[in-house]
Steps between C-alpha positions, in 0.01 A plus 500: 500500500783437747727762342234764435352761729131411548257780425338710770165350396630147552650580841179679597302183432753284685491723809122508514436862413137609485484663156787635288422864432672835493341574838633186670812584706636144500469474122672838465789382717536184290503700175777726629690199632472322164626807313788552745598132494525505120703821494753372753509142371385360833509122534141372448521305825575811703226683314249232597609524863445878500166456321370259764432604862653265753185493712149646478301467821132594493328513837138536607464730800179467705459805724235567763363847438392739771132418442564129561486396134781312325666632186755301300779695333754367249871562533823402327869473577714443194868410528645557156866409546741447791822419312670811641365470855176515698201638314409862569189698418204690633140414585224709346132529590288601202155408365641435151802288593520159332742213453649623174572843647674345801703267276617794290591710802694208651691454175587869484630476857739226386624730224529802731698322771736362235549837329597672826708193594355416839483135615124451470254344263154624412160450657171685539178459691150633476149475634196589291331744737409864530663579836308827525179300544633306801510611860834500680408175678392334175822610332706356784314169488550481123871581525563246775305234306718569196815477713388158627426387144838598353710419810614158370679659203644822649794553736832681527674249274204434264282803433482840671181700433469879520234770465353596164175658376264569793720324755721672755717440808178420688424197281865394511485506882198269495681260266814510712300430816298218343805333348688525831209327676511219245875433532501556876757780522536860379612506136531864392696406187195335343365837384629843398314828527423441867442785744824643642409382850490141370841518335406673179748714311477875450 
């Protein structure tokens, strides 16, 4: 066992995947990783590291809606690997997002940053929500709640989020502002994809 590459199915069970299927993005990543590891003769220990996210944070996000009711949304921030530097990856808002999707996207970010040889690891975030069904105020409250929830594990030297599906410079500005309130000073480096007037890049 110690000298063999574990199967994608085995690593899927170890990492708590929901159900191994052709439609599961985390399982698909593990299958490709297993195949690649065998082709290149990767040390099984390194394979296991790449097949196991460093951290999976699931957060419950209670938000007061405009009509006074409370809705609870679920979000994730997955830090796949930080061996090459701080984790890097976007935050998506989508009604179908789930933990396995976010784990797979975080893992692919680790691969992408390594392939282009930049000093970052891989991460990804997501909230299960249809942002088109929220008012602007509800969306801001949700985004700021998420920023508070993930603040303990992000930062310029730990994990730097960015926009992704259905997020934009507006949401990044809310995260930047919320994080800066938490740490007590402006910290523009905590997020990329900010508006230009807040230090974003063209």
